[in-house]
C-alpha positions in Angstrom: 9.1 -9.9 1.4 5.3 -9.2 1.1 2.8 -7.8 3.6 -0.2 -9.7 4.8 -3.2 -8.3 6.3 -6.4 -10.3 7.3 -9.5 -9.2 9.2 -12.8 -10.6 10.8 -15.5 -8.9 11.9 -19.5 -8.7 12.5 -19.9 -5.9 10.0 -18.5 -5.2 6.6 -14.8 -5.2 6.9 -13.7 -3.7 3.3 -12.5 -0.3 4.7 -10.4 -1.9 7.4 -8.9 -4.2 4.8 -8.3 -1.7 2.3 -6.5 0.7 4.6 -4.9 -2.1 6.7 -3.3 -3.8 3.3 -2.2 -0.3 2.2 -0.1 0.1 5.6 2.0 -2.5 4.2 2.7 -0.9 0.9 6.4 -0.4 1.8 6.8 -4.3 1.4 6.1 -4.9 -2.2 6.2 -3.3 -5.6 4.7 -5.6 -7.8 1.4 -7.0 -7.1 -1.4 -6.3 -4.6 -4.8 -8.3 -4.3 -7.9 -8.3 -1.6 -10.4 -11.1 -1.2 -13.6 -10.9 0.7 -15.9 -13.6 1.7 -19.8 -13.0 1.7 -21.9 -15.8 -0.1 -18.6 -16.5 -2.2 -15.1 -15.4 -2.3 -14.7 -12.0 -3.9 -11.2 -11.1 -5.3 -9.4 -8.4 -6.9 -5.6 -8.3 -8.3 -3.8 -5.5 -9.5 -0.3 -4.8 -10.9 1.1 -2.0 -8.5 4.7 -1.7 -10.3 3.8 1.6 -11.9 1.1 3.1 -9.2 0.2 2.9 -5.6 -2.2 0.4 -4.1 -4.9 3.0 -3.0 -5.2 4.2 -6.7 -5.8 0.9 -8.0 -8.5 -0.5 -5.7 -10.3 2.6 -4.4 -12.8 2.5 -6.9 -13.7 -1.4 -6.6 -14.4 -0.7 -2.7 -18.2 0.0 -3.5 -18.4 -3.5 -5.1 -16.7 -5.5 -2.5 -18.7 -6.6 0.6 -17.8 -9.2 3.3 -17.2 -9.5 7.0 -14.2 -11.5 6.6 -11.3 -10.7 4.1 -7.4 -11.1 3.2 -5.0 -8.3 1.8 -1.7 -8.6 0.4 1.1 -6.3 -1.0 3.3 -8.8 -2.9 7.0 -8.8 -4.1 6.4 -11.0 -6.8 3.3 -13.6 -7.3 -0.1 -12.3 -8.0 -2.0 -13.0 -4.8 -4.6 -13.8 -3.4 -5.0 -17.4 -4.6 -8.5 -19.2 -4.5 -8.4 -23.1 -4.1 -11.4 -25.4 -4.6 -10.8 -28.3 -2.1 -12.4 -31.3 -1.0 -13.2 -29.6 2.3 -14.6 -26.4 0.8 -13.2 -23.2 -1.1 -10.5 -21.2 0.7 -8.4 -18.1 -0.6 -4.8 -17.5 0.8 -1.8 -15.1 0.8 1.8 -15.7 1.6 5.2 -14.3 2.6 8.4 -16.0 2.3 10.6 -18.0 -0.2 9.9 -21.7 -1.2 13.8 -22.6 -1.8 12.6 -26.2 -2.6 9.7 -25.2 -4.8 10.8 -27.2 -7.8 10.6 -30.2 -5.5 7.4 -29.5 -4.3 5.9 -28.9 -7.9 7.3 -32.2 -9.0 5.6 -33.8 -6.2 2.2 -32.1 -6.7 2.6 -33.2 -10.6 3.6 -36.6 -9.6 0.2 -37.0 -7.7 -1.7 -35.8 -10.9 -2.0 -32.2 -9.7 -1.9 -29.3 -12.2 -1.0 -25.5 -11.9 -3.2 -22.7 -13.4 -1.5 -19.6 -12.0 1.4 -18.8 -14.2 3.2 -15.4 -14.0 5.6 -14.8 -16.8 5.6 -18.5 -17.4 6.7 -19.3 -13.8 4.5 -21.3 -11.3 2.9 -19.2 -8.9 4.5 -20.1 -5.4 1.1 -19.2 -3.5 -0.7 -21.7 -5.6 1.9 -24.3 -5.0 1.2 -23.7 -0.9 -2.7 -23.7 -1.7 -2.4 -27.3 -3.5 -0.1 -28.6 -0.7 -3.0 -27.5 1.8 -5.9 -29.1 -0.3 -4.3 -32.5 -0.2 -4.9 -32.7 3.8 -8.2 -33.4 5.6 -8.9 -29.9 6.7 -7.1 -26.2 6.5 -5.0 -26.7 9.7 -3.7 -30.1 8.9 -2.7 -28.6 5.3 -0.9 -25.8 7.0 0.8 -28.0 9.3 2.2 -30.1 6.3 3.2 -26.9 4.4 5.3 -25.8 7.4 7.1 -29.3 7.7 7.8 -29.2 3.9 9.0 -26.2 3.0 12.7 -25.2 2.9 13.2 -21.6 3.2 10.3 -19.8 5.0 6.6 -19.3 4.4 4.1 -17.4 6.8 0.8 -17.4 5.5 -3.1 -16.4 6.1 -6.2 -18.4 5.0 -9.8 -17.6 4.6 -12.3 -20.0 4.9 -16.0 -20.0 6.0 -14.9 -20.4 9.7 -12.7 -17.5 9.8 -9.0 -16.6 9.0 -6.2 -18.7 9.7 -2.9 -17.2 10.3 0.4 -19.4 10.6 4.0 -18.0 11.1 6.8 -19.6 9.5 8.6 -22.5 11.5 11.4 -20.5 12.5 9.7 -17.1 12.8 11.7 -15.4 10.4 9.0 -12.8 9.3 6.4 -11.6 11.9 2.8 -11.8 12.5 0.8 -9.8 14.9 -3.0 -10.2 16.3 -4.6 -6.8 16.7 -8.2 -6.5 18.4 -10.6 -3.6 18.4 -13.9 -4.6 20.4 -15.3 -7.6 18.6 -12.9 -7.0 15.2 -10.0 -9.1 15.0 -7.3 -8.4 12.7 -4.0 -10.1 11.7 -0.7 -8.1 10.0 2.8 -8.4 9.0 3.4 -4.8 10.5 2.0 -3.4 13.5 2.2 0.3 11.8 -1.4 -0.9 10.4 -2.7 -0.7 13.9 -2.8 2.9 15.5 -4.7 4.8 13.0 -7.4 2.1 12.7 -7.9 1.9 16.4 -6.6 -1.6 16.8 -4.5 -2.9 19.6 -1.9 -5.2 19.5 -2.9 -8.3 21.6 -0.5 -11.4 20.6 2.6 -12.0 18.3 2.4 -15.5 16.7 5.0 -17.9 17.8 7.1 -19.8 15.2 4.9 -22.5 13.7 1.8 -21.3 15.4 -1.7 -21.5 13.7 -4.4 -19.6 15.2 -7.9 -19.0 13.7 -9.6 -15.5 13.9 -13.2 -15.9 13.9 -16.2 -13.6 15.0 -16.2 -15.0 18.4 -12.6 -14.5 18.9 -9.3 -15.8 18.7 -8.4 -19.9 18.7 -5.2 -21.7 19.2 -4.9 -24.4 16.6 -1.4 -25.4 16.7 0.9 -24.4 19.6 4.1 -22.6 18.6 7.9 -23.1 19.2 10.0 -21.0 21.8 12.9 -21.2 19.5 12.8 -18.2 17.0 15.3 -16.7 14.3 13.5 -13.7 13.4 14.9 -11.6 10.6 17.3 -9.0 11.8 17.1 -6.9 8.5 13.5 -5.9 9.6 14.7 -3.6 11.8 17.9 -2.4 9.9 15.6 -1.6 6.6 12.7 -3.6 5.7 10.2 -2.7 8.7 8.3 0.5 8.8 9.4 2.9 11.2 6.2 3.0 13.1 6.1 -0.9 13.4 7.7 -3.2 16.2 8.1 -6.8 16.4 9.0 -8.9 19.6 8.0 -5.6 21.3 11.3 -3.9 19.9 10.5 -0.5 17.8 11.9 -0.2 14.4 12.6 3.7 14.9 14.3 3.0 18.2 16.5 0.5 17.0 17.7 2.6 13.9 18.7 5.4 16.2 20.7 3.3 18.4 22.5 2.1 15.0 23.1 5.6 14.2 24.4 6.3 17.9 26.6 3.4 17.8 28.2 4.5 14.4 28.9 8.0 15.9 30.5 6.8 19.0 33.2 4.9 16.9 33.8 7.8 14.5 36.3 10.8 15.0 35.4 12.6 12.0 34.8 16.2 11.6 31.9 17.1 9.6 29.4 20.1 8.7 26.3 17.9 8.8 24.8 14.5 8.9 22.0 13.3 6.7 20.5 10.0 5.9 19.5 8.2 2.4 15.4 8.8 2.5 13.7 7.1 3.9 15.1 4.2 5.7 18.5 6.0 6.3 16.9 9.0 8.3 16.5 7.5 11.7 20.3 6.1 11.5 21.3 9.5 10.7 19.1 11.1 13.5 20.9 8.8 15.9 24.3 9.7 14.5 23.6 13.4 14.9 22.2 13.0 18.0 25.5 11.2 19.3 28.0 13.1 17.7 26.5 16.6 18.1 26.7 17.3 14.3 23.5 18.8 12.7 21.2 16.7 10.7 20.1 18.4 7.5 18.6 17.4 4.1 21.0 17.6 1.2 18.7 14.9 -0.6 15.2 14.9 -0.4 12.6 12.2 -1.6 10.0 13.5 -4.1 6.6 12.4 -2.9 5.7 9.2 -1.5 4.9 8.0 -4.8 8.2 6.6 -5.7 8.5 3.4 -3.6 11.4 1.7 -2.5 14.3 1.3 -5.0 15.8 -1.6 -3.4 12.5 -4.0 -4.0 11.8 -3.7 -7.9 13.1 -6.8 -9.9 15.3 -5.4 -12.3 18.5 -3.3 -11.8 17.4 -0.7 -14.4 13.9 -0.1 -12.4 15.6 0.2 -9.2 18.3 2.6 -10.8 15.5 4.6 -12.3 13.3 5.0 -9.3 16.5 5.8 -7.0 17.3 8.6 -9.6 14.3 10.0 -9.9 13.1 9.8 -6.3 16.1 12.0 -4.7 16.6 15.6 -5.5 19.7 17.4 -4.3 19.7 20.7 -2.8 22.8 22.6 -4.0 22.9 25.3 -1.3 23.1 22.7 1.5 25.7 20.4 -0.3 28.2 23.1 -1.9 31.6 23.2 0.3 30.3 20.9 3.0 31.6 17.8 4.5 29.0 15.2 4.9 28.2 12.3 6.8 25.6 10.1 5.1 23.9 7.3 6.6 22.2 4.4 4.9 20.8 1.1 6.4 23.0 -1.2 4.1 24.8 -1.6 1.0 23.4 -4.3 -1.0 24.4 -3.9 -4.6 25.8 -0.4 -4.2 25.0 1.0 -7.4 22.3 3.0 -6.1 24.0 4.5 -3.4 26.9 5.5 -5.9 25.0 6.6 -8.9 22.1 8.4 -7.4 23.2 9.9 -3.8 27.0 10.1 -3.8 27.4 11.3 -7.4 24.7 14.0 -6.8 26.6 15.3 -3.7 29.9 15.2 -5.5 28.2 17.1 -8.7 26.8 19.8 -6.4 30.2 20.6 -4.9 30.4 18.4 -1.5 33.8 18.9 0.1 33.8 15.2 1.6 31.5 12.2 1.7 31.8 9.9 4.8 29.4 6.8 4.4 28.1 5.0 7.5 26.2 1.9 7.1 23.9 0.5 9.9 24.7 -3.3 9.5 27.9 -5.3 8.5 28.8 -6.2 4.7 26.2 -8.2 3.2 28.0 -11.6 2.2 25.2 -14.2 1.7 21.6 -13.6 -0.6 18.8 -14.3 1.7 17.3 -17.9 1.5 14.0 -16.8 3.3 12.7 -14.0 1.6 12.7 -12.7 -1.8 15.5 -10.1 -2.3 18.9 -10.8 -3.5 19.3 -14.0 -5.3 23.1 -14.5 -6.0 26.6 -13.7 -4.5 27.7 -11.7 -7.4 25.0 -9.2 -6.8 26.4 -8.2 -3.6 28.9 -5.1 -3.2 30.9 -7.0 -0.8 31.3 -10.1 -2.8 32.4 -8.1 -5.8 35.1 -6.0 -3.8 36.4 -9.5 -2.5 36.8 -10.8 -6.1 38.3 -7.5 -7.2 40.7 -7.5 -4.4 41.5 -11.3 -4.2 40.3 -12.7 -7.4 39.4 -16.5 -7.3 41.4 -16.7 -4.0 38.7 -14.7 -2.2 36.4 -17.7 -2.1 38.7 -19.4 0.3 38.7 -16.4 3.0 36.7 -17.4 6.0 33.7 -15.6 6.7 34.9 -14.8 10.1 37.7 -12.8 8.8 35.4 -10.8 6.4 33.5 -9.6 9.5 36.0 -9.1 11.8 37.1 -5.3 11.6 40.6 -6.1 12.9 41.7 -8.5 10.1 43.4 -7.2 6.7 41.0 -9.2 4.8 38.0 -7.2 6.2 40.0 -3.9 5.9 41.0 -4.6 2.1 37.4 -5.5 1.4 36.2 -2.0 3.1 38.6 0.1 1.3 37.7 -1.8 -2.3 33.9 -1.0 -1.5 35.0 2.8 -0.6 36.8 3.3 -3.8 34.0 1.7 -5.7 31.6 4.0 -4.3 33.7 7.0 -4.7 33.4 8.0 -1.0 35.9 9.7 1.0 35.5 7.0 3.9 33.3 3.9 4.8 32.3 2.6 7.9 29.8 -0.2 8.8 28.4 -1.3 12.3 29.6 -4.6 13.5 27.3 -7.4 13.9 27.7 -7.3 17.9 26.8 -3.7 17.7 23.8 -4.3 15.4 22.7 -7.2 17.7 23.0 -5.0 20.8 20.8 -1.9 19.0 18.1 -4.9 18.4 18.3 -5.7 22.1 17.3 -9.2 21.6 19.5 -12.3 22.3 21.7 -13.3 19.4 20.4 -16.6 19.3 16.8 -15.4 18.4 18.0 -13.4 15.3 18.4 -14.4 11.8 21.7 -13.1 10.6 22.1 -15.4 7.6 22.9 -12.5 5.1 25.9 -11.6 7.2 27.4 -14.8 8.6 25.7 -17.3 6.4 24.7 -19.6 9.2 21.3 -21.4 9.2 19.3 -22.2 12.5 
């Protein structure tokens, strides 16, 4: 998942653009970019895989001038992209996954089109979107065509002479929120970008909606749909604690997840902790409901270490996880510990970089509590896990049942009362080396989020599309 930010102002917008983009740094670890419009489109892109956004862009701020701009923290492709079209030059940033990218590329090439933005030999998905927009008569018609053609998901911001266009993906799987401060307008993936910059959220785009932010205000260019399938994982892991989507605060949801987990538990423990950072709020809720004190046997060393789930290779993910978590032996030794985390995706980091450190420093018992159900399907709408074999739950099913595991209905793997579910959890627990393991159910997770189930994308768990 990538983080998008756009701004339109009557005065220079670069400082707002810089900090607004930086507040999305939790959403990507590969590339970041900004583009502003003055007499021309002025762009800067940097690799942020080994350093933070701020350190890469701070020295460029005095050189950038403009009253409108876009910023992005990208999980893969270099962005923003600038396109010269028949209706003028424009810049764009995107968030999502083009599942039918190869088909779209073939279509553009068959019409005589070509691509210039190659990263590691791969065609840039944002350029694909830009080329599709440029085929139409104007930006709105182009975006409308993109939303209709893309399988998977894409939300995007486009900067043209008239302002910043914002479009949310067809099913609303990723959010876009409009903020206002006097006569300055912004649009962001995360509302955590608003408070310190003085903006008030005024509108969340509907699925498929297109709006235009100008110096004179907000214009609707295409109405949205009421049907929504927003990603539930935003509240469990992806989103920032200070953000909210559809009026539901991330931090509050995570606390409720922890409360749900504690209410179903009867274990005795000396302390509760969370895997920093996204597991902390889940653990605080657990501690609140259970009465077991919250303590920190593992601490994260500075904010300079990013999220260990997002880097592209397992080797880098493991290295980040290993280096950022420091154990405190005086808190660990001889203690029975409940450790909460948002999810188990591959399971290698939780095992190698959290549990093994706790065991090494003398933990008496380790009870793992996970805020979402076992992940059974790779995401088709955002760039995260790409294959089933990456997933800890799928590995456990294969280990427990062999090839016969492929025939087990998903419903049985999500029902805590079935022997298939129980054997899967037991296998994962053994692989982790934990004393016990429990997951929150889909029903409890949906209840913690507080939205109707039919408004949530739960594909990663049940494999059901809209």
